[in-house]
C-alpha positions in Angstrom: 136.8 -19.7 -100.3 133.1 -19.1 -100.0 131.6 -19.2 -96.4 127.8 -19.1 -95.9 125.3 -19.7 -93.1 122.2 -21.8 -93.6 119.2 -22.1 -91.3 116.5 -24.7 -91.3 114.1 -26.5 -88.9 116.4 -29.6 -89.0 120.2 -30.2 -89.4 119.6 -32.5 -92.4 117.5 -29.9 -94.2 120.1 -27.2 -93.5 122.9 -29.3 -94.9 120.8 -30.2 -97.9 120.2 -26.5 -98.6 124.0 -25.8 -98.3 125.0 -28.6 -100.7 122.2 -27.6 -103.1 123.7 -24.1 -103.4 127.4 -24.7 -102.9 127.8 -28.2 -104.3 128.6 -31.5 -102.8 132.2 -30.3 -101.7 130.7 -28.0 -99.1 132.5 -28.4 -95.8 130.8 -28.0 -92.4 132.6 -25.4 -90.2 130.1 -25.0 -87.3 126.6 -26.1 -86.3 124.3 -24.8 -83.6 120.7 -25.1 -82.4 118.6 -22.3 -81.1 114.9 -21.2 -80.5 113.3 -18.2 -82.1 109.9 -16.6 -81.8 107.3 -17.0 -79.1 106.7 -15.0 -76.0 109.4 -15.4 -73.3 110.5 -18.6 -75.0 107.0 -20.0 -75.0 105.9 -21.2 -78.4 109.5 -20.7 -79.9 110.5 -22.8 -82.8 113.8 -24.8 -82.9 116.2 -23.7 -85.7 119.4 -25.4 -86.8 122.2 -23.2 -88.1 125.2 -24.5 -90.0 128.2 -22.6 -91.3 129.7 -24.2 -94.4 132.6 -23.3 -96.8 133.7 -24.3 -100.2 136.7 -23.4 -102.3 136.0 -21.0 -105.1 137.3 -22.7 -108.3 136.7 -20.5 -111.3 135.9 -21.9 -114.7 139.1 -21.6 -116.9 139.6 -22.0 -120.6 141.3 -25.2 -121.5 144.9 -25.0 -122.8 146.3 -27.8 -124.9 149.8 -29.0 -124.1 151.6 -30.9 -126.8 154.8 -32.7 -126.8 156.3 -36.1 -126.5 155.8 -36.3 -122.8 152.3 -34.9 -123.0 151.0 -37.8 -125.1 149.9 -41.2 -123.8 148.9 -44.4 -125.6 145.2 -45.2 -126.1 143.7 -47.9 -123.8 142.0 -50.9 -125.3 138.7 -49.3 -124.3 139.3 -46.0 -126.2 140.9 -42.7 -125.2 141.6 -42.0 -121.6 138.6 -40.3 -120.0 138.8 -37.2 -117.8 139.1 -37.5 -114.0 135.3 -37.1 -113.5 134.5 -39.6 -116.3 136.7 -42.5 -115.1 134.5 -45.4 -114.0 134.5 -46.4 -110.4 135.8 -49.9 -111.2 139.0 -48.7 -113.0 141.7 -50.0 -110.7 145.4 -51.2 -111.0 144.1 -54.6 -112.0 143.0 -53.1 -115.3 146.3 -51.6 -116.8 146.1 -49.6 -120.0 147.2 -51.4 -123.2 149.5 -49.5 -125.5 148.7 -49.7 -129.1 151.5 -47.3 -130.3 149.2 -44.4 -130.8 149.5 -41.0 -129.1 146.7 -38.7 -127.9 147.0 -35.2 -126.4 146.9 -34.8 -122.7 144.5 -31.8 -121.9 145.5 -29.9 -118.7 143.7 -26.9 -117.4 145.5 -23.6 -118.0 145.0 -22.6 -114.3 144.3 -25.0 -111.5 144.2 -24.9 -107.7 147.1 -26.2 -105.7 144.9 -29.2 -104.6 144.1 -30.0 -108.2 147.7 -29.6 -109.2 148.8 -32.0 -106.5 146.1 -34.5 -107.6 147.3 -34.2 -111.2 150.9 -34.9 -110.1 149.7 -38.0 -108.2 148.0 -39.3 -111.3 150.8 -38.5 -113.7 153.9 -39.1 -111.6 156.4 -37.3 -113.9 158.6 -34.4 -113.2 157.2 -32.4 -116.1 153.7 -32.9 -114.6 155.0 -31.6 -111.3 156.5 -28.5 -112.9 153.4 -27.8 -114.9 151.1 -28.4 -111.9 153.3 -26.0 -109.8 153.1 -23.4 -112.5 149.3 -23.7 -112.7 149.0 -23.4 -109.0 151.1 -20.2 -108.9 148.9 -18.8 -111.7 145.7 -19.7 -109.7 147.1 -18.0 -106.5 148.0 -14.9 -108.5 144.4 -14.6 -110.0 142.4 -15.6 -106.9 144.4 -14.6 -103.8 146.4 -16.9 -101.6 145.2 -20.4 -101.3 144.5 -21.9 -97.9 147.3 -24.5 -98.5 150.6 -24.3 -100.5 151.2 -26.8 -103.3 154.1 -28.4 -101.4 152.0 -28.7 -98.3 149.1 -30.4 -100.2 151.6 -32.6 -102.0 153.2 -33.8 -98.8 149.8 -34.6 -97.3 148.8 -36.6 -100.4 152.1 -38.5 -100.2 151.4 -39.4 -96.6 147.9 -40.5 -97.4 149.3 -42.6 -100.3 151.8 -44.4 -98.0 149.2 -45.1 -95.3 146.6 -46.4 -97.7 146.8 -50.0 -99.1 145.2 -51.3 -102.2 144.2 -47.8 -103.4 146.9 -47.4 -106.1 145.8 -46.0 -109.4 146.2 -47.9 -112.7 149.3 -47.7 -114.8 149.6 -46.4 -118.3 152.3 -46.7 -120.9 154.0 -43.4 -121.9 156.8 -42.9 -124.4 160.1 -41.6 -122.9 159.2 -42.5 -119.3 161.1 -45.5 -118.0 160.3 -48.0 -115.3 160.6 -51.6 -114.5 157.7 -53.8 -115.5 157.2 -57.6 -115.6 157.5 -57.7 -119.4 160.5 -55.4 -119.4 158.8 -52.4 -121.0 159.2 -48.9 -119.7 155.9 -47.8 -118.0 154.6 -44.8 -116.1 151.5 -44.1 -114.1 148.7 -43.1 -116.4 147.5 -39.7 -115.5 143.8 -39.2 -114.5 142.8 -36.5 -117.0 141.0 -33.6 -115.4 138.2 -32.1 -117.5 139.4 -28.7 -118.7 137.8 -25.7 -117.2 136.9 -22.6 -119.2 139.0 -19.6 -118.7 137.4 -16.2 -119.4 139.5 -13.8 -121.5 139.0 -11.1 -118.9 140.8 -13.0 -116.1 144.5 -12.2 -116.1 147.1 -14.9 -115.4 149.4 -13.4 -112.8 152.1 -15.0 -110.9 151.7 -14.9 -107.2 153.8 -16.4 -104.4 152.1 -18.9 -102.2 151.1 -17.9 -98.7 153.2 -19.1 -95.8 151.9 -21.2 -93.0 151.9 -18.4 -90.4 149.2 -16.5 -92.4 147.2 -19.8 -92.7 147.5 -20.5 -89.0 146.5 -16.9 -88.1 143.5 -17.2 -90.3 142.6 -20.5 -88.7 143.1 -19.1 -85.2 140.8 -16.1 -86.1 138.2 -18.5 -87.5 138.4 -20.5 -84.3 138.0 -17.4 -82.2 135.0 -16.4 -84.3 133.5 -19.8 -83.8 134.1 -19.6 -80.0 132.5 -16.1 -79.9 129.6 -17.4 -81.8 129.3 -20.4 -79.5 129.5 -18.0 -76.5 126.7 -15.8 -77.9 124.6 -18.8 -78.7 125.1 -20.2 -75.2 124.2 -16.8 -73.7 121.1 -16.6 -75.9 120.1 -20.1 -75.0 120.5 -19.3 -71.3 118.5 -16.1 -71.6 115.8 -17.8 -73.5 115.7 -20.6 -70.9 115.6 -18.0 -68.1 112.7 -16.2 -69.9 110.9 -19.4 -70.4 111.3 -20.3 -66.7 110.0 -16.9 -65.7 107.1 -17.2 -68.1 106.3 -20.8 -66.8 106.6 -19.5 -63.2 104.1 -16.7 -64.0 101.7 -19.1 -65.7 101.9 -21.5 -62.7 101.3 -18.6 -60.3 98.3 -17.5 -62.4 97.0 -21.1 -62.4 97.5 -21.3 -58.6 95.7 -18.1 -58.1 92.8 -19.2 -60.2 92.6 -22.5 -58.4 92.7 -20.7 -55.0 89.9 -18.4 -56.2 87.8 -21.3 -57.3 88.3 -23.1 -54.0 87.5 -19.9 -52.1 84.3 -19.5 -54.2 83.3 -23.1 -53.6 83.9 -22.6 -49.9 81.7 -19.5 -49.8 79.0 -21.3 -51.7 79.1 -24.2 -49.2 78.9 -21.7 -46.3 75.8 -20.1 -48.0 74.2 -23.5 -48.5 74.9 -24.4 -44.9 73.4 -21.1 -43.7 70.4 -21.7 -45.9 70.0 -25.2 -44.6 70.1 -23.9 -41.1 67.5 -21.3 -41.8 65.2 -23.9 -43.5 65.7 -26.2 -40.5 64.8 -23.4 -38.1 61.8 -22.4 -40.2 60.7 -26.1 -40.4 61.1 -26.3 -36.7 58.8 -23.3 -36.2 56.2 -24.9 -38.5 56.5 -28.1 -36.7 56.1 -26.3 -33.4 53.0 -24.5 -34.8 51.5 -27.9 -35.9 52.3 -29.3 -32.5 50.6 -26.4 -30.8 47.6 -26.6 -33.1 47.2 -30.3 -32.3 47.5 -29.6 -28.6 44.8 -26.9 -28.8 42.6 -29.3 -30.7 43.1 -31.9 -28.1 42.3 -29.4 -25.4 39.1 -28.4 -27.2 38.0 -32.0 -27.6 38.6 -32.6 -23.9 36.5 -29.6 -23.1 33.7 -30.8 -25.4 33.8 -34.3 -23.8 33.7 -32.8 -20.3 30.8 -30.6 -21.3 28.9 -33.4 -22.9 29.4 -35.6 -19.9 28.3 -32.9 -17.5 25.1 -32.2 -19.5 23.8 -35.8 -19.6 20.3 -34.6 -18.5 20.1 -32.0 -21.3 19.0 -32.9 -24.9 21.8 -34.0 -27.2 23.6 -31.2 -29.0 24.0 -31.3 -32.8 27.6 -30.8 -34.0 28.6 -28.9 -37.1 29.4 -32.1 -38.9 25.9 -33.6 -38.1 24.2 -30.4 -39.1 25.7 -30.6 -42.6 24.6 -34.2 -43.0 21.1 -33.3 -41.8 20.6 -30.5 -44.4 21.6 -33.0 -47.2 25.1 -31.8 -47.9 26.9 -34.4 -49.9 29.1 -36.9 -48.1 32.2 -35.9 -50.1 31.8 -32.3 -49.0 31.4 -33.3 -45.3 34.5 -35.5 -45.6 36.4 -32.5 -47.0 35.3 -30.4 -44.0 36.6 -33.0 -41.6 40.0 -33.0 -43.4 40.3 -29.2 -43.5 38.8 -28.4 -40.0 40.2 -29.4 -36.7 38.5 -32.0 -34.6 37.2 -29.4 -32.1 35.9 -27.3 -35.0 34.0 -30.1 -36.7 32.5 -31.2 -33.4 31.4 -27.8 -32.2 27.7 -27.3 -31.5 25.7 -25.9 -34.5 23.9 -23.5 -32.1 27.1 -21.7 -31.0 28.4 -18.6 -32.6 31.7 -20.5 -33.2 30.0 -22.9 -35.5 28.7 -20.1 -37.7 32.2 -18.6 -38.0 33.9 -21.9 -38.7 31.4 -22.7 -41.5 31.8 -19.2 -43.0 35.6 -19.7 -43.0 35.2 -23.0 -44.8 32.7 -21.5 -47.4 35.2 -18.8 -48.3 37.7 -21.5 -49.3 35.3 -23.7 -51.4 32.5 -21.5 -53.1 32.2 -18.2 -54.9 29.9 -15.3 -54.0 29.1 -12.3 -56.3 27.1 -10.1 -53.8 24.3 -9.1 -56.2 24.6 -7.0 -59.4 27.3 -4.4 -59.9 26.5 -1.5 -62.2 28.9 0.1 -64.7 29.7 3.8 -64.5 29.8 4.6 -68.3 27.3 2.2 -69.9 24.2 0.3 -69.0 24.3 -3.0 -67.1 22.3 -5.7 -69.0 21.1 -8.6 -67.0 19.0 -11.6 -68.2 17.3 -14.1 -66.0 17.2 -17.7 -67.5 16.1 -21.0 -66.1 13.5 -23.7 -66.1 9.8 -23.1 -65.7 8.2 -22.3 -62.3 11.3 -21.2 -60.5 10.1 -17.5 -60.1 12.1 -15.6 -62.7 9.5 -12.9 -63.2 8.9 -12.2 -59.5 12.7 -12.2 -58.9 13.2 -9.7 -61.7 10.6 -7.4 -60.2 12.3 -7.7 -56.8 15.7 -6.7 -58.3 14.2 -3.8 -60.3 12.5 -2.5 -57.1 15.7 -2.7 -55.1 17.6 -0.5 -57.6 14.8 1.9 -58.6 13.0 2.4 -55.3 15.9 2.1 -52.9 18.7 3.6 -55.0 16.8 5.6 -57.7 18.6 3.9 -60.6 17.2 4.5 -64.1 16.2 1.2 -65.5 14.1 -0.5 -68.3 12.4 -3.9 -68.5 12.4 -6.2 -71.5 10.4 -9.4 -71.7 10.8 -12.2 -74.2 8.2 -14.5 -72.4 5.4 -14.7 -74.9 4.6 -18.3 -74.1 3.1 -18.1 -70.6 -0.3 -16.6 -70.4 -0.6 -13.3 -68.6 3.2 -13.1 -68.3 3.3 -9.7 -70.0 0.4 -8.4 -67.9 2.1 -9.5 -64.7 5.4 -7.7 -65.6 3.5 -4.7 -66.9 1.8 -4.3 -63.5 5.2 -4.2 -61.7 6.6 -1.8 -64.3 3.7 0.6 -63.9 4.1 0.6 -60.1 7.8 1.4 -60.4 7.4 3.7 -63.4 9.6 1.7 -65.7 9.3 1.3 -69.5 8.5 -2.2 -70.7 9.5 -3.6 -74.1 8.2 -6.9 -75.5 10.4 -8.8 -78.0 10.1 -12.0 -80.0 13.4 -12.1 -81.9 17.0 -11.3 -81.5 16.7 -8.3 -83.8 13.9 -6.8 -81.7 16.0 -7.4 -78.6 18.9 -5.6 -80.1 16.7 -2.6 -81.0 15.2 -2.5 -77.5 18.7 -2.5 -75.9 19.8 0.2 -78.2 16.6 2.2 -77.5 17.3 2.2 -73.7 21.1 2.6 -73.9 20.8 5.7 -71.8 19.6 3.7 -68.8 21.9 2.4 -66.0 20.2 -1.0 -65.8 18.3 -3.1 -68.3 16.6 -6.2 -67.0 15.5 -9.0 -69.5 12.9 -11.6 -68.5 12.9 -14.9 -70.6 10.4 -17.7 -70.9 11.0 -20.8 -68.9 12.6 -23.6 -70.7 12.7 -27.3 -69.8 16.3 -28.6 -69.4 15.3 -31.6 -71.5 14.1 -29.6 -74.5 17.4 -28.9 -76.3 15.7 -26.9 -79.1 14.1 -24.4 -76.7 17.4 -24.1 -74.7 19.3 -23.4 -78.0 16.7 -20.9 -79.1 17.2 -19.1 -75.8 20.9 -19.1 -76.2 20.6 -17.6 -79.7 18.4 -14.9 -78.5 21.0 -13.7 -76.0 23.9 -13.7 -78.4 23.0 -10.2 -79.7 25.2 -8.6 -77.1 28.2 -10.3 -75.5 28.0 -8.1 -72.5 24.7 -9.5 -71.3 25.2 -11.0 -67.8 23.2 -14.2 -67.5 21.8 -15.3 -64.1 20.5 -18.9 -63.9 17.5 -19.0 -61.5 17.0 -22.3 -59.5 14.5 -23.2 -56.8 16.0 -24.3 -53.5 13.3 -27.0 -53.4 14.8 -28.8 -56.4 16.3 -32.2 -55.8 20.1 -32.4 -56.0 20.1 -34.7 -59.0 17.6 -32.4 -60.9 19.6 -29.3 -60.0 22.8 -30.9 -61.4 21.0 -31.8 -64.6 19.6 -28.2 -65.0 23.0 -26.7 -64.5 24.5 -29.1 -67.0 21.9 -28.4 -69.7 21.9 -24.6 -69.4 25.7 -24.5 -69.4 25.4 -24.1 -73.2 24.2 -20.6 -72.5 27.3 -20.0 -70.3 25.5 -18.6 -67.2 27.7 -16.2 -65.1 25.7 -16.2 -61.8 23.1 -18.3 -60.0 20.1 -17.2 -58.0 18.4 -19.6 -55.5 14.7 -18.8 -54.9 12.1 -20.2 -52.4 14.7 -20.8 -49.7 11.8 -20.3 -47.3 10.0 -23.3 -48.6 12.5 -26.0 -47.5 14.4 -26.9 -44.3 17.1 -28.7 -46.3 19.3 -26.2 -48.0 22.3 -28.5 -48.7 21.6 -28.0 -52.4 23.1 -24.6 -52.2 26.5 -25.9 -51.1 26.3 -29.0 -53.3 25.8 -27.0 -56.5 28.3 -24.3 -55.7 31.1 -26.5 -54.3 34.3 -26.0 -56.3 32.5 -24.5 -59.3 33.3 -21.2 -61.2 29.7 -20.0 -61.2 29.0 -17.5 -58.3 26.0 -17.1 -56.1 24.3 -13.6 -56.6 20.9 -13.5 -54.8 18.8 -15.5 -52.3 15.1 -15.0 -52.2 13.2 -15.8 -48.9 9.5 -15.2 -49.9 7.1 -13.7 -52.4 7.0 -10.1 -51.2 8.2 -7.5 -53.6 10.7 -6.0 -53.0 11.4 -7.2 -49.5 12.1 -11.0 -49.8 15.4 -10.9 -51.7 18.9 -10.4 -50.3 22.3 -10.2 -52.1 24.4 -13.3 -51.5 27.2 -13.4 -48.9 29.2 -16.0 -47.1 27.7 -15.2 -43.7 24.1 -15.4 -45.0 24.8 -18.7 -46.8 26.3 -20.1 -43.6 23.3 -18.9 -41.6 20.9 -20.7 -44.0 22.8 -23.9 -43.9 22.8 -23.9 -40.0 19.1 -22.9 -39.4 
């Protein structure tokens, strides 16, 4: 008997593999299901294991048996077929018809006890029994003891035959065998001929006694014990795998719980931080609100003081407030409104004659305009400055004042270049100033000549360039001026404007000369007007910075570098 174990993902597949290898007669002895692989039972795959057995029936050579009892008559359908070739519908209702002929009955030379008993059942003659017994003994002698004796198997088949109804085999006519039949002829059961099996020449035919039932029972008991042991091992393995899986699941759950706890803790900490931050912001906002409240309270107190002072001085001339002073000097309304928004009520209503008014205005100017505080020299190269602007604003006189400040007061080496060849006596006027200060003077009429003059005096600390006045409405002249100054990108251009210019004209001049990209602005003739609002109007929220203010015609006295304090003083005078 061959016993093998087969494993597959399913029971059906395991049995299919067993029958494919051992044949359709494979018998199931034991089945089990287990899990393999994975980590602590996690991810393990389910495996079905079956233990099957099949009787080992060797292929024997066929042996022909001849004799009177070994021949049967042909059926009307031809010779009797072997057991494996008999059709399924061949029953007792289709008895064989004797035609008087005899064919040989082919019986395997060596057959198993079960096959011998089956042959006896199909033949039903004593000779068949004797021959089947002989073949069974030869089989046992060549292949070891059978699991069942011939007699034991024969008895079992007899009991099955008696218990079954309607499953009798067909009858066949056989010479010499007698039996009662409806037509009075002697009949016997036609044997189901078994296809002969080949018998190799090397296999000896040896007689061997059949095993007794005690040995069979002992083997069966041993097999049962092995099965029980296997079941016990499988049960233990299943329990161990389940325990490992439970432990792994517990560890995973503990890790997940720990992670969840950590996340909740982090969220709690974050909320605490947010609460702390909110409290800090609330406290800070409260401080800001308190400061605003205090500022409003101070402003109210100052307004009360101003009202009391004004009511007590009814006999004195009316004071001019800072707000009114700005309106009187022609500061644009939008700028005054901006001052009212940015200054407190007490500040905007302060008297323009008080020192407080000057400080308040200076503080406001620092927030709205730019101041350059004159000309700043370089340490390693000459500072080149060109004065541009419309006619009659005092460019030449202003250049002489600047040169005198640097040369006479600070002993700075300087040179003067003029490109004003249009105005009569312009060169002579500047030559006079240059001779007084001992400065070299160069006259140029083109950009190439200007470039050569700058290169010639590159050893000087300051180079001042005077240009001809150009009307803001003459675009050709303005462009010619711009082209002249493109010879050196480091030339610092100062736009010169008269403080007596009307606001509208000053805006137009600044717009037209913007093609030359002026860097600074100089206001001249501030002594010739009492309304200096143009200074603030033109500088308000622009990038161009105020560099100088001139206050008269005296050279070099009547020029001052710009500052927030001086600008506030001029606006309040």
